[in-house]
C-alpha positions as CSV (number, residue, x, y, z in Angstrom):
1,X,0.0,0.0,0.0
2,X,1.0,3.6,-0.6
3,X,1.9,5.6,2.5
4,X,3.0,9.1,3.5
5,X,2.6,11.5,0.7
6,X,1.2,8.9,-1.7
7,X,-1.4,10.2,-4.1
8,X,-3.7,7.5,-5.3
9,X,-6.3,8.3,-8.0
10,X,-9.2,6.0,-8.9
11,X,-10.4,6.2,-12.5
12,X,-13.9,5.0,-13.2
13,X,-14.8,4.0,-16.8
14,X,-14.4,4.8,-19.6
15,X,-11.3,3.4,-17.9
16,X,-9.1,3.2,-21.0
17,X,-9.5,6.9,-21.8
18,X,-9.5,7.9,-18.1
19,X,-6.2,6.1,-17.3
20,X,-4.5,7.3,-20.4
21,X,-5.5,10.9,-19.5
22,X,-4.0,10.5,-16.0
23,X,-0.8,8.9,-17.0
24,X,-0.2,11.1,-20.1
25,X,-0.8,14.3,-18.3
26,X,0.8,13.7,-14.9
27,X,4.0,12.6,-16.5
28,X,6.5,13.0,-13.7
29,X,3.8,12.6,-11.1
30,X,4.4,15.9,-9.4
31,X,1.8,17.5,-7.2
32,X,1.8,20.3,-4.6
33,X,-0.8,22.4,-2.8
34,X,-2.4,24.1,-4.6
35,X,-2.0,21.1,-6.9
36,X,0.6,21.6,-9.6
37,X,0.4,19.2,-12.6
38,X,3.7,18.8,-14.3
39,X,4.1,17.0,-17.6
40,X,4.9,17.7,-21.2
41,X,1.5,19.0,-22.0
42,X,0.6,21.3,-19.1
43,X,3.9,22.6,-17.6
44,X,3.8,25.9,-19.4
45,X,0.1,26.6,-18.6
46,X,0.4,26.1,-14.9
47,X,4.1,26.9,-14.2
48,X,3.7,30.4,-13.0
49,X,0.5,29.9,-10.9
50,X,1.9,27.7,-8.0
51,X,4.9,27.3,-5.8
52,X,7.7,24.9,-6.4
53,X,6.5,21.3,-6.7
54,X,6.9,18.4,-4.2
55,X,7.6,15.0,-5.8
56,X,5.3,12.4,-4.5
57,X,4.4,8.8,-5.2
58,X,1.3,8.1,-7.3
59,X,-0.8,5.1,-8.1
60,X,-3.8,4.6,-10.3
61,X,-6.8,2.3,-9.7
62,X,-8.8,1.5,-12.7
63,X,-12.4,0.5,-11.9
64,X,-14.4,-1.1,-14.8
65,X,-17.0,-3.7,-15.3
66,X,-15.2,-4.9,-18.4
67,X,-12.2,-7.0,-17.7
68,X,-10.9,-6.8,-21.3
69,X,-10.5,-3.0,-21.1
70,X,-8.7,-3.3,-17.7
71,X,-6.4,-6.0,-19.1
72,X,-5.5,-4.0,-22.1
73,X,-4.7,-0.8,-20.2
74,X,-2.7,-2.8,-17.6
75,X,-0.5,-4.3,-20.3
76,X,-0.2,-0.9,-22.1
77,X,0.8,0.9,-18.8
78,X,3.3,-1.9,-17.9
79,X,5.1,-1.3,-21.2
80,X,4.8,2.5,-21.5
81,X,5.0,3.5,-17.9
82,X,6.7,0.8,-15.9
83,X,7.1,3.0,-12.9
84,X,3.4,3.7,-12.5
85,X,1.6,1.5,-10.0
86,X,-1.7,0.5,-11.6
87,X,-4.3,-1.6,-9.8
88,X,-7.1,-3.0,-12.0
89,X,-10.4,-3.5,-10.1
90,X,-13.3,-5.3,-11.8
91,X,-16.7,-4.3,-10.6
92,X,-19.9,-2.4,-11.3
93,X,-20.5,1.1,-10.0
94,X,-24.0,0.0,-9.2
95,X,-22.6,-2.6,-6.7
96,X,-22.3,-0.8,-3.4
97,X,-20.5,-3.7,-1.7
98,X,-17.8,-3.8,-4.4
99,X,-17.3,-0.1,-4.3
100,X,-16.8,-0.2,-0.6
101,X,-14.2,-2.9,-1.0
102,X,-12.2,-1.0,-3.6
103,X,-12.3,2.3,-1.7
104,X,-11.4,0.5,1.5
105,X,-8.4,-1.4,-0.1
106,X,-6.9,1.5,-2.0
107,X,-8.0,4.6,-0.1
108,X,-7.9,7.0,-3.2
109,X,-7.4,10.7,-2.6
110,X,-8.9,11.6,-6.0
111,X,-11.7,10.1,-8.0
112,X,-12.2,10.9,-11.7
113,X,-15.7,9.7,-12.5
114,X,-16.1,9.3,-16.3
115,X,-18.5,6.4,-16.2
116,X,-21.7,7.0,-18.3
117,X,-23.8,5.6,-21.0
118,X,-23.0,8.2,-23.7
119,X,-24.6,7.1,-26.9
120,X,-27.5,9.4,-27.4
121,X,-29.8,7.4,-29.8
122,X,-29.2,4.2,-27.9
123,X,-30.0,5.7,-24.5
124,X,-33.3,7.1,-26.0
125,X,-34.2,3.4,-26.4
126,X,-32.8,2.4,-23.0
127,X,-34.3,4.9,-20.6
128,X,-34.1,2.8,-17.4
129,X,-30.5,1.8,-18.0
130,X,-29.4,5.4,-18.6
131,X,-31.0,6.5,-15.3
132,X,-29.6,3.6,-13.3
133,X,-26.1,4.1,-14.6
134,X,-25.7,7.8,-15.2
135,X,-27.7,9.0,-12.2
136,X,-27.7,6.4,-9.5
137,X,-24.4,4.9,-10.5
138,X,-22.9,8.4,-10.1
139,X,-24.5,8.9,-6.8
140,X,-23.3,5.5,-5.6
141,X,-19.6,6.3,-6.5
142,X,-19.9,9.8,-5.0
143,X,-21.2,8.5,-1.7
144,X,-18.5,5.9,-1.6
145,X,-15.9,8.6,-2.1
146,X,-17.5,10.7,0.6
147,X,-17.6,7.8,3.0
148,X,-14.0,6.9,2.3
149,X,-12.8,10.4,3.0
150,X,-11.5,11.1,-0.5
151,X,-10.0,14.5,-1.0
152,X,-11.7,15.2,-4.3
153,X,-14.3,13.8,-6.6
154,X,-14.3,15.0,-10.2
155,X,-17.4,14.3,-12.4
156,X,-16.6,14.4,-16.1
157,X,-19.8,15.9,-17.6
158,X,-21.0,16.8,-21.0
159,X,-22.3,19.7,-23.2
160,X,-25.4,17.5,-23.7
161,X,-26.3,18.4,-20.1
162,X,-27.2,21.9,-21.3
163,X,-30.8,22.3,-22.2
164,X,-31.0,18.5,-22.8
165,X,-33.0,17.2,-25.7
166,X,-32.2,13.6,-24.8
167,X,-32.2,11.1,-22.0
168,X,-28.4,11.0,-21.9
169,X,-28.1,14.8,-21.5
170,X,-30.9,14.9,-18.8
171,X,-29.2,12.2,-16.8
172,X,-25.8,13.9,-17.0
173,X,-27.4,17.2,-15.9
174,X,-29.0,15.3,-13.0
175,X,-25.6,13.7,-12.2
176,X,-24.2,17.3,-11.9
177,X,-26.9,18.2,-9.4
178,X,-26.3,15.0,-7.5
179,X,-22.6,15.8,-7.1
180,X,-23.3,19.3,-6.0
181,X,-25.8,18.0,-3.5
182,X,-23.1,15.6,-2.1
183,X,-20.7,18.3,-1.0
184,X,-20.1,18.6,2.7
185,X,-23.0,19.9,4.7
186,X,-25.4,19.2,1.9
187,X,-25.0,15.5,1.2
188,X,-28.6,14.2,1.0
189,X,-29.8,11.1,2.7
190,X,-32.0,9.5,0.1
191,X,-31.8,5.9,1.1
192,X,-29.8,3.2,-0.6
193,X,-29.3,2.9,-4.3
194,X,-30.2,0.0,-6.5
195,X,-27.9,-2.6,-7.6
196,X,-26.2,-5.8,-6.4
197,X,-25.1,-5.8,-2.8
198,X,-27.9,-3.5,-1.7
199,X,-31.4,-3.9,-0.4
200,X,-34.2,-1.5,0.1
201,X,-34.2,-2.2,3.8
202,X,-30.5,-1.4,4.3
203,X,-29.2,1.9,5.6
204,X,-27.1,4.3,3.6
205,X,-23.4,4.8,4.1
206,X,-22.4,7.2,6.8
207,X,-20.4,10.0,5.2
208,X,-17.0,10.5,6.8
209,X,-15.4,12.6,4.1
210,X,-16.5,16.0,5.4
211,X,-13.7,17.7,3.4
212,X,-14.4,15.9,0.1
213,X,-14.4,18.5,-2.7
214,X,-17.0,17.7,-5.4
215,X,-16.5,19.4,-8.8
216,X,-17.8,18.8,-12.3
217,X,-16.1,19.6,-15.6
218,X,-18.3,20.1,-18.6
219,X,-17.1,19.9,-22.2
220,X,-17.9,18.5,-25.7
221,X,-16.8,15.6,-27.8
222,X,-13.3,14.2,-27.5
223,X,-11.7,13.1,-30.8
224,X,-10.8,9.5,-30.9
225,X,-12.5,8.6,-27.5
226,X,-15.0,5.8,-27.0
227,X,-18.0,6.5,-29.2
228,X,-16.3,9.2,-31.3
229,X,-17.3,9.7,-34.9
230,X,-13.6,9.5,-36.0
231,X,-13.1,5.7,-35.8
232,X,-16.4,5.2,-37.7
233,X,-15.4,7.6,-40.5
234,X,-12.0,5.8,-40.8
235,X,-13.7,2.4,-41.1
236,X,-16.1,3.7,-43.7
237,X,-13.3,5.3,-45.7
238,X,-11.2,2.1,-45.5
239,X,-14.2,0.2,-47.0
240,X,-14.5,2.6,-49.9
241,X,-17.5,4.5,-48.5
242,X,-20.0,5.9,-48.2
243,X,-19.3,8.1,-45.2
244,X,-22.5,8.7,-43.4
245,X,-23.4,12.0,-41.7
246,X,-26.7,12.6,-40.1
247,X,-27.4,16.2,-41.3
248,X,-25.5,18.8,-43.5
249,X,-25.7,21.4,-40.6
250,X,-24.9,19.1,-37.7
251,X,-22.2,20.7,-35.6
252,X,-20.3,19.7,-32.5
253,X,-17.6,20.9,-30.2
254,X,-14.4,18.9,-30.4
255,X,-11.2,18.5,-28.4
256,X,-8.3,16.1,-28.5
257,X,-7.7,13.6,-25.7
258,X,-4.5,15.3,-24.5
259,X,-6.3,18.7,-24.5
260,X,-9.3,17.2,-22.6
261,X,-7.0,15.4,-20.1
262,X,-4.9,18.5,-19.4
263,X,-7.9,20.8,-18.8
264,X,-9.9,18.3,-16.7
265,X,-6.9,17.9,-14.4
266,X,-6.2,21.6,-14.2
267,X,-9.9,22.5,-13.6
268,X,-10.1,19.9,-10.9
269,X,-7.0,21.4,-9.2
270,X,-8.7,24.8,-9.1
271,X,-11.9,23.5,-7.4
272,X,-12.7,24.3,-3.8
273,X,-15.9,22.2,-4.0
274,X,-19.3,22.7,-5.5
275,X,-18.1,24.2,-8.8
276,X,-19.0,23.4,-12.4
277,X,-16.2,24.2,-14.7
278,X,-16.7,24.6,-18.5
279,X,-13.8,24.1,-20.9
280,X,-13.3,26.5,-23.8
281,X,-13.9,24.3,-26.9
282,X,-13.5,27.0,-29.6
283,X,-16.0,27.1,-32.5
284,X,-18.2,24.1,-33.2
285,X,-17.2,22.0,-36.2
286,X,-19.6,21.0,-39.0
287,X,-19.5,17.2,-39.1
288,X,-19.8,17.1,-42.8
289,X,-16.7,19.3,-43.1
290,X,-14.9,16.9,-40.7
291,X,-15.9,13.9,-42.9
292,X,-14.6,15.7,-46.1
293,X,-11.3,16.6,-44.5
294,X,-10.8,13.0,-43.4
295,X,-11.5,11.8,-46.9
296,X,-9.0,14.3,-48.3
297,X,-6.4,13.3,-45.7
298,X,-6.8,9.7,-46.9
299,X,-5.7,10.8,-50.4
300,X,-9.1,10.6,-51.8
301,X,-11.7,13.0,-53.2
302,X,-15.0,13.5,-51.4
303,X,-18.1,13.0,-53.5
304,X,-16.0,11.4,-56.2
305,X,-13.9,8.6,-54.7
306,X,-15.9,8.5,-51.5
307,X,-19.5,9.5,-51.3
308,X,-20.9,11.6,-48.4
309,X,-24.4,10.4,-47.5
310,X,-26.8,12.1,-45.1
311,X,-28.8,9.6,-43.1
312,X,-31.1,11.9,-41.1
313,X,-31.1,13.3,-37.5
314,X,-31.5,10.5,-35.0
315,X,-33.8,10.4,-31.9
316,X,-32.6,12.8,-29.2
317,X,-30.0,14.6,-31.4
318,X,-29.7,18.4,-31.7
319,X,-28.1,20.2,-34.6
320,X,-26.1,22.4,-32.3
321,X,-24.8,21.7,-28.8
322,X,-24.1,24.4,-26.1
323,X,-21.6,24.5,-23.2
324,X,-23.8,26.7,-21.1
325,X,-27.4,28.1,-21.1
326,X,-28.0,31.8,-21.8
327,X,-28.9,32.4,-18.2
328,X,-25.8,30.8,-16.6
329,X,-23.2,33.3,-15.6
330,X,-19.7,32.1,-16.5
331,X,-16.6,33.9,-15.2
332,X,-13.0,33.4,-16.2
333,X,-10.4,31.5,-14.1
334,X,-6.6,31.8,-14.1
335,X,-6.5,29.5,-17.1
336,X,-7.6,31.0,-20.3
337,X,-9.4,27.8,-21.5
338,X,-11.4,27.2,-18.3
339,X,-14.4,29.1,-17.0
340,X,-16.6,28.5,-14.0
341,X,-20.2,29.2,-13.1
342,X,-20.4,32.3,-10.8
343,X,-21.8,31.1,-7.5
344,X,-22.1,27.5,-8.7
345,X,-25.3,26.0,-10.0
346,X,-28.5,26.0,-7.9
347,X,-29.8,22.6,-6.8
348,X,-33.1,21.5,-8.3
349,X,-35.9,22.1,-5.8
350,X,-37.0,19.0,-4.0
351,X,-34.0,17.0,-5.2
352,X,-34.2,14.4,-2.5
353,X,-37.9,13.7,-3.0
354,X,-37.4,13.7,-6.8
355,X,-34.6,11.2,-6.7
356,X,-36.5,8.9,-4.5
357,X,-39.5,9.1,-6.8
358,X,-37.2,8.6,-9.8
359,X,-35.8,5.5,-8.3
360,X,-39.2,4.1,-7.5
361,X,-40.4,4.7,-11.1
362,X,-37.2,3.1,-12.5
363,X,-37.6,0.0,-10.3
364,X,-41.2,-0.2,-11.3
365,X,-40.2,0.1,-15.0
366,X,-42.7,3.0,-15.3
367,X,-41.3,4.8,-18.4
368,X,-43.8,7.6,-18.2
369,X,-43.0,8.2,-14.6
370,X,-39.3,8.3,-15.3
371,X,-39.7,10.8,-18.1
372,X,-42.0,13.0,-16.0
373,X,-39.6,12.8,-13.0
374,X,-36.6,13.8,-15.2
375,X,-38.6,16.7,-16.4
376,X,-39.5,17.8,-12.9
377,X,-35.9,17.6,-11.8
378,X,-34.4,19.1,-14.9
379,X,-37.1,21.5,-16.1
380,X,-35.1,22.5,-19.2
381,X,-35.2,18.9,-20.5
382,X,-37.2,18.6,-23.7
383,X,-37.9,14.9,-24.3
384,X,-37.7,13.7,-27.8
385,X,-40.8,12.4,-29.6
386,X,-39.3,8.9,-29.6
387,X,-39.0,8.8,-25.9
388,X,-42.5,10.2,-25.4
389,X,-43.9,7.5,-27.6
390,X,-41.9,4.8,-25.8
391,X,-42.9,6.1,-22.4
392,X,-46.6,6.7,-22.9
393,X,-47.3,3.7,-25.1
394,X,-46.2,1.5,-22.2
395,X,-48.8,2.9,-19.9
396,X,-51.6,0.6,-18.9
397,X,-54.7,1.1,-16.8
398,X,-52.5,1.4,-13.6
399,X,-52.0,4.7,-11.9
400,X,-48.9,6.5,-13.2
401,X,-46.1,6.9,-10.6
402,X,-46.2,10.6,-10.4
403,X,-50.0,10.9,-10.0
404,X,-49.9,9.0,-6.7
405,X,-50.4,10.8,-3.4
406,X,-47.4,12.2,-1.6
407,X,-45.5,13.2,-4.8
408,X,-44.5,16.9,-4.7
409,X,-46.7,19.0,-7.0
410,X,-43.6,20.3,-8.9
411,X,-43.0,16.9,-10.3
412,X,-46.4,16.7,-11.8
413,X,-46.1,19.8,-13.9
414,X,-44.8,18.3,-17.1
415,X,-45.0,19.5,-20.6
416,X,-47.1,16.9,-22.4
C-alpha cells in the first residue's frame, strides 16, 4: 500500500480513456498544494501559478465492469509507464458492496468519474439503464468517495447536459446536481441505491469525508475517444465509403484527448468544492466538413472517390450543442481555457424527493413516470418524440407513478 505523501487516483470507466488521461498528463507525477500538474502538455500553462512542486508517489486504480479494457490498459501501462503503479479492479459502479471494497483497499485521494452511457440514440431506447447508470451509479460512487474520506471527486460531464433534448443529457445534468448535493453539509440522505449488494431495507453509508471536494467539468466531444465519430469515419473510408453524416448542418464541439486530459486535471485542481467548470472548446465544427477533411487526408476525393451520404437526424440529437445556457453566468479562471459558473449552479428544488421518486419509477419500470420525473428535476429537459412515444405507449390502466399521493406537485407539472 502507498503511505506518506502517496497520491492515489481512482479512475472509473471509460477506464481506457481515463487512465490514459491521467498517465499522459501527470507525466513526472508531481503534485503540490495548490496542486501543480507537471508533464509535457501542461507545464507551461500552470508553471507560474503555483509554488515549487513536491515530488510524490502516485498510483492509479482503474475500476471497470469490463475485464478486457482493464487487461488492455494494464498491459499498455506496464510497457509504456513501468514506474506507474496500476491496480485493476473489476466491478460495477451499481454494486455498493464492491465499491466499498475498492475504496477500503486502495483509499484513493482523488476520484475521476467518467463512467456514463453516452450514446444518445441508444439511450433514447434504454431509458431505465441510462437512469440507473448515469444518475444512481454516479450517486453510488460519490457516496463511496465521501464515506472513504477522499479529498476530491471529479465528475466528467457533457455539453449535452445543457438544455438537454435527450435522456443522456438529462441524466448527465442530474448527475451534476447529485454531485453538487453531495458536497459537505449538503449530502442528502435519500436511502440506498439500487444494484447488487444493496437492499431497500439497508441503511445508507455514513459520510465521513467531510472535506471531500465535489466538482464537475463540462465539455464537448473528445476526438478518438470511445463512441467518437472519427473511428467510424475511418472504417467507412477504408471500406471505400460511403461516409454517413446525419445532417449537413450538424455541428459539434471537439477537443483532442490530450487537451481534454490536461484541462480536466487543471480544472479539478482549481476546485474548492461545488463548482461546475466549463472548458473552452472553440468554435463548433460542422460534421460534414470533418468527414470531407478525413477523406482528403486519406488521399481521396469526397463525393467522387468517397460519397458523403446524409442519413437523417437520429432520436434525441440536436443540430447544435451548447456548453452553457444563456442564463448561466460564466466567469474566467486563471486558465484562459477554463471558466466556472459564478456562485455555482443551484440545486433543483425537491432534489431528495425527486430522486426517491425517480428510483421508484425506475424500479417499477414506469417509463412515463421516469420521463416526468426527469422533467421535474431538470425543467429545461425537452424529451424527444421517440422517448415520449416509448414512455406513454407503455402505460396501462394502472395509476402512473407521479399521480400517486405524496409526490411533490412540482414533479407533476410536465410539458405533455
